[in-house]
C-alpha positions as CSV (number, residue, x, y, z in Angstrom):
1,M,231.0,191.1,22.1
2,L,232.3,194.7,22.4
3,E,230.3,197.3,20.4
4,T,233.4,199.0,19.0
5,A,237.0,198.0,18.4
6,P,238.7,197.8,21.7
7,D,241.5,200.4,22.4
8,Q,244.9,199.3,23.6
9,V,244.2,199.7,27.3
10,D,241.0,197.7,26.9
11,L,242.8,194.9,25.0
12,E,245.6,194.7,27.6
13,K,243.1,194.6,30.5
14,L,240.9,192.1,28.7
15,V,243.8,189.8,28.0
16,H,245.1,190.0,31.5
17,S,241.6,189.5,32.9
18,E,241.1,186.3,30.8
19,L,244.5,185.0,31.7
20,R,243.8,185.4,35.4
21,R,240.4,183.8,35.0
22,L,241.9,180.7,33.3
23,L,244.7,180.5,35.9
24,V,242.1,180.5,38.7
25,E,240.0,178.0,36.9
26,R,243.0,175.7,36.7
27,D,243.8,176.2,40.4
28,R,247.0,178.1,39.6
29,P,247.9,181.3,41.4
30,P,247.7,184.2,38.9
31,G,250.7,186.1,40.3
32,V,252.1,189.0,38.3
33,I,251.2,189.0,34.6
34,E,253.4,191.2,32.4
35,A,254.0,191.6,28.7
36,S,257.1,189.5,29.0
37,S,255.4,186.7,30.9
38,R,255.8,183.5,28.9
39,L,252.5,181.6,28.5
40,G,254.0,178.2,28.9
41,L,257.0,178.6,31.1
42,D,255.9,181.4,33.4
43,L,252.1,180.8,33.5
44,G,252.0,177.1,32.9
45,F,249.7,177.3,29.9
46,E,249.2,174.3,27.7
47,S,247.8,174.3,24.2
48,L,244.2,173.8,25.5
49,D,244.6,176.8,27.8
50,L,245.8,178.9,24.9
51,A,242.8,177.7,22.7
52,L,240.4,178.6,25.5
53,L,242.0,182.1,25.9
54,V,241.8,182.7,22.1
55,A,238.1,181.6,22.0
56,R,237.2,183.8,24.9
57,L,239.0,186.8,23.4
58,E,237.3,186.2,20.0
59,V,233.9,186.2,21.7
60,A,234.7,189.3,23.6
61,T,236.2,191.3,20.8
62,G,234.9,189.8,17.6
63,L,238.6,189.6,16.4
64,D,240.5,186.6,15.3
65,P,244.1,187.5,14.5
66,F,245.0,183.8,14.1
67,A,242.7,183.2,11.1
68,E,245.2,184.7,8.7
69,D,247.8,187.1,10.1
70,V,249.5,185.1,12.9
71,A,250.1,181.4,13.6
72,I,248.9,180.6,17.1
73,T,252.0,178.4,17.5
74,S,254.1,181.5,17.3
75,I,252.5,183.1,20.4
76,R,255.0,182.9,23.3
77,T,254.2,185.8,25.7
78,V,251.4,187.9,27.0
79,G,252.7,190.7,24.8
80,D,252.5,188.5,21.7
81,V,248.8,188.0,22.5
82,V,248.1,191.7,23.0
83,S,250.1,192.6,19.9
84,A,248.2,190.2,17.7
85,Y,244.8,191.6,18.8
86,R,246.0,195.2,18.6
87,H,247.1,194.6,15.0
88,M,243.6,193.3,14.2
89,G,241.6,196.3,15.4
90,G,242.6,197.6,18.8
91,R,244.0,201.1,18.8
92,P,246.0,203.0,21.5
93,A,243.5,204.9,23.7
94,D,245.7,208.0,23.8
95,G,246.9,207.8,20.2
96,G,250.3,207.0,21.6
97,D,252.6,204.1,21.4
98,G,250.1,201.5,22.5
99,G,251.4,201.0,26.0
100,G,254.7,199.4,25.1
101,Y,253.5,196.9,22.5
102,E,255.1,197.9,19.2
103,D,254.7,196.6,15.7
104,E,258.1,195.0,16.2
105,D,256.4,192.6,18.6
106,L,253.9,191.5,15.9
107,L,256.7,191.3,13.3
108,E,258.6,189.0,15.7
109,V,255.6,186.8,16.0
110,Q,255.2,186.7,12.2
111,R,258.9,185.9,11.8
112,R,258.4,182.9,14.0
113,T,255.3,182.0,11.9
114,R,257.3,182.1,8.7
115,S,260.1,180.1,10.2
116,R,257.6,177.3,10.7
117,G,256.6,177.5,7.1
118,I,253.3,179.2,7.6
119,Q,252.6,182.2,5.4
120,A,251.7,185.4,7.2
121,S,252.1,189.1,6.3
122,A,251.9,192.4,8.2
123,D,249.2,193.6,5.9
124,G,247.0,190.5,6.2
125,S,247.3,189.6,2.6
126,G,248.7,186.2,3.0
């Protein structure tokens, strides 16, 4: 587990690294992974792959954004994953905008969560 909360650059690198690792383990070519890459359609992820990714990220970071804030079923893209972890404790390394992942990304994930009838809030209260 990381000693301190990962910064945005670390989070993005960690997510991309774990995605590549899972793809290689599944004999799928990693190719280009971008924030807009869809986990299912572009990377061929299935629910088990996403569960493994989340488990590995939780071990590495000590963070679990899916416990309360975000429904895992609302995660669609690589950017959604990074945004969920950023919201839980990652911070931009330069104090800037977080490398292109905005709070709007998390709000969109939470909107999808609510549309499925699962309660989530931006402040983690419910």
